[in-house]
N, C-alpha and C positions, 0 to 999 in steps of 0.2 A: 476883369473880374465880376463871377455873376453869383448870387446866391439866389436860393429861390424856395418858397416856400408853399404849402396850400393847405387851408383850414377843413379839419376832418374831425370838429365837434360836432358836427349836426346827426341826429340820429338815423334818419335814413338817406337817400340819398337816388343829344342828345344825347346827341353826333352824331355829329358828323361827321348832334349835331349834327352831330351831324356826326349840332349835326358833322386831326386823322386818327388820334390814337385813344380813344377814350375807353377802350373793351377793360382795361387794365386800371382805368381810372376811376369809372362813375359806377355804382351799383346802387340800385334803386330797387324797392320792394315794390311789385307789380299785384296787382288784382286787374283781370282781365275784363275786356268789353267785347264779347263775341260780335262774328258777323257770320250770317247766312247767306250763301251766293249760288244760285241754283247755276248749274253747269252750263256754259253756251251751246247754243246751238249748232249740234255736227253738220247740218247742212251748209251752217254762213261759212262763207270764208274767213279765213283766220287772219290775226293783227300780221302774224308772221308773213303771211302772203302780202299782204298788203304796203307793211312798212318796214323798211328795211335800212337800219343804217351805218354810215359809214364814219368806223372808230378806230381813232390813231389809238392802237396798243402798244406798251413800251415791251422790249423783251431786253432785260438788259439794257446796252447803250443804244441797241437797234430800236426804231420805230416804224412799225407798219401798220397800213392803215387795211382794216378788214371790214368786209358787211357782214352785218349781224343783226339777225331778225329781232322787230323789238322787243317779243318777249323773251327772247334769248338774252338778251341785253341786259333786261331788268333783273332776271334769274341772277344774272353775274354782279349787279352793283346792290342787291338787299344785303347777302351777307357781310359786304365790306362798308357799307353805309351805317349800317345798323347791325354788329356784333350776335351773333344770338347764342344763347346758352340752353343747357339739356335739362337743367332743373325742373322746368314746367311747359310742358306740351302746349297749354291753351294760352299760356303767356307769349311763348315765343311763337305761336302760329298769328297769334294778333299782330306781334310787333312786325313779322314777316309781310303782312298783308298793309298795316300801316305804310311801311316804308315801300312796298311795292307800288303802293298807287302814288305816293309821291316822287318814286325814281322816272314813273312811266310819265305822269303830267311833264315834269323838267324836260325828261328827253324828248317829249313831240313839240313843249313850247320853244326850247332852244336847237331845234333841230337846224343843222346850217350854219350855226354859232360858227364854225372854224372852215366854212365855205372857201375864204379865199385862199386858206391853206389846201384845199383839197379833199377834205374831210368834213362830218359832220359837228363830232363831239371828242374830246379828247377822253383821256380815261383818268387824269387826275382830279384832284379837290377843283380846279378852275371851271369843270364842268360838273361829272359825277366820278368818283371812282369805279372802276371796272374790272373786274377778274373773271377768267372762266369760271364758272360755277363745279367745273369738274375738278378743280383745286380744292375744293372744300370737301370735307370728310361726308361721309356717306350720309350723316343724320341730318346734317346741315343741307344737302342736295336737295333733302325727301322734304324738310320742310320749309325750303324756299320754291321748290315745284310745285307743292300742294298752294300756300300761298298765292302766287303767282297766277296758277290755274283759276283760283276761288275769285281771284278780284280779277280776271282778266278782262280787258277793256275799260278799266273804269277809270275815270281822269277826274280831276279838280277843274272844275270851268268858271267862268263868270258871265256866261251865257253868249260868249263869242269866240269860246274856242279854249284850248289847255291854258292853265295861266303858268305863268312865271313861279313854280313851286319851290321857291327857295326855303331851305331850312338849315340848322344850325344846329349846335349840341347845348347850350345851355344860356340864357336871354339875363338871368342874374335879376330877373323880376319884372322888365318890360320888353318888347318887342321894338324896333325902331323901323322909322319909316325908310324907304329905301332912299329917298330923296335926301334925306338926314346923312347918311350912311354914304353915297354915293355920287349925290347932286343928278341932275336932271329931274324931269316928269318921272312919276309912278303911279301905277293903278291904285285903285282906292282899297284893295285887299291886302297890299303892301304899304299900310300907313301906320303900323303897330299898334298893339295891344298890351294891356297889365297882365301879368301872369303871377297872380301869386300862389301856385304852386311849385311852379322853378326854383320861388325866391327859400324853401324851404330844404332844399337841395344839400347834400353832400357836396365838394369840391368847388362851389359856388364862388367860394374866395381864392384868391391867387395873389402871390408878390414876386418880384423880382427885382433887385438892385443891380446896375451896371455901372459901371466905372465911366466916367467923363472920356477916357480916350477911346473906351471900346464900343461904347454907341456912337463917338465920331467917327470912328471908321466903320461901323454897320452903316451909317446914314453916306458915309462917301462911297458906298458900294453903285449907289445912283446917282447919276448927274443931277437929277430935279430936287435931290434932299443934301447933296454935299454942302456941308459947312468949312471945309478946308484944314487948317492944321489944329485947330481948336474949337472947342463947344463950350459955351460959357452960357447957356440958358436955353430949356424947353418949358414951353408953355402952352396949357389948352387957353386957346382965346374964345371957344364958344362950343357950349353944349346943345345937344338936343333936348326933347322932352323927354326923353328916356335916360338922360344924366350921361349917353355917351360923347366922349370928344368929338364934335365934328371936325374941327380946325384944331391943329397944333402948329404953333411958332416954333422953330430953333433956329439959335443964334450963335453964329460962331464968326469967322473970318466972313464967311457968307451967312445972310440970314435966308431961312426958306418957309414959307407958309406951306402947311400940305394938308389934308385929309386926314383926321383921323385913323379911318382903316387903312389908307396908304401907308401910315406912320405905324400900326399894328403888322404891315405886311412886309413890310422890309427889315423889321426886327424878327419875326417870324422865318423869313428866307433864309437868316444867316443862323438862327439858335433853335428855330422848331416850332411846332406849332404849339406846345403845351407850355414853352417858356413865358411868351407874351400872348394872353389867351385873348383879350378882347378890349373894345376902347373905353370900356366902363372901366375906367383908371383915376386915380389921382397920383399926383408925381409930386415929390419933395426932394429938394435939391441939398447936398452939400458940396463940403470942397472936394470929397471924395467921388463922388457920383450922384445919380440918381435912382432915387427908391419908388418904384411903380407897386401899387396895391390896387388890385382891382375883383371884380364879379363877372362871374359868368365865363363862356367859352364860345369863339365864332364870330361872325359880324352881326349877328343879334336881328337880322331881317326874317320875317317869316315865320315857319313854324318852331318853336322850341322842342326840340326833342325830350331834354328833363321834364319839362312842366307836361307835356301830352303823355308820355307813359306815368305821369302822377296823377294825372286826369282818368288817364284807362284805368288804374287801381282805382280811383274813386267811383269808379262807374258810368263815366263818359264814354259814348260810342265814337266810332270813327268819323260819323257823319258831324257828332258834336265837337270833335276836338278840330275838325277842319275847318268847321264854321268859326269856329272861335280864331283863329290862328290868321286864315284868309276871308277877312267878313264880307257878305255878299255872294259867296260861293256857292256851289253845291256841289255834290259827286255822282258823276253821270256817266251813262257809257258811251264813249269816241266811236267814231265808225269803224265798221257796219255798225249801223245803229241796232241790228240783231243780232246781234255777237256777243250780246252779255245782258242781263235782266239786271236792273240795281234793284236789291234787297235792301229790306230794315236792318238795323244792326243793333242787336239787344244784348244788354249786359248780361253775362253768367255770373252766378255768386262762386266765388273762389274759396274754400276754406282755407288754404295753405299757397298766399303769395310767396314768390320768389322774386328774386332779382336779377335782370338780365344787365350788360353792360352798354355803353353809351359810346360812340364817337363822335369828336368834332368835324363840322363840314364846312369849308370854302370861308 
């Protein structure tokens, strides 16, 4: 038994995210900060000639590994990671540019993530969602082509190379440390920051109620979370500084302790990404089941798309947005050094703000 509601009483309202399906869910009013980037030197070797990614692309039940030049890959990720709207050319181009930088940086930092399986990146939210750009409407194709060209070669760096540019749809007011969410060591730029812009967004709140039997069956789909023939208790045993559930204890015939993100993922695998949106939740038990009330959408690490777009509306530049969510980093050209020139990003006054959608990511 599932019941689900989402708050819609906030006046304005990444993904997905992300940062996978927020296009119809989150509507934001945008006022854009534009960037001006000179065209790459035509005499320089292109990024396409330097970096080619092996990407596993699904075609129905079939899985094929394709060699895709980096910039073609970025073109394919932008419109599916950040849905675009036709309502405002300036806003749409700005969002496409921001996502192009994120997608390019993430791809370079995580290249060979699936090397043991014979390819570099998959085409799902485990890495980044990818679909050939020719599947998009002509106007989307044109917007994305322009944005990727204008940002060609630009990546976020911490001085040692492209960073692991994680992003998600909605942080609910504060991003989390990667260590708190997944464990292990994490770079300083993924230490978590406060986001007062995101907290005002619509669809920030969510709620879901699961019967005890339904949640038990979901947990039993994985041996590491299985509780047996009954489920008696779900308890958050620790939270991080952002308030997210770091560790969750489930008690049944067998007791299991797991990371909060794993708990979310297991439920999302069975019910979909929008059903159990984040680990920023409170849980209440009853005889019938468990009621979860939470905020945000996605894992909560790195750039919050909702907050980033609202910051853009308020006049922040791309540089400023990236510096906020990834402290200690800068936006710089990737190799070859002379293939692109980094330009200053200047806000442009916009008298008619409009609202593109967002999608959750990872």
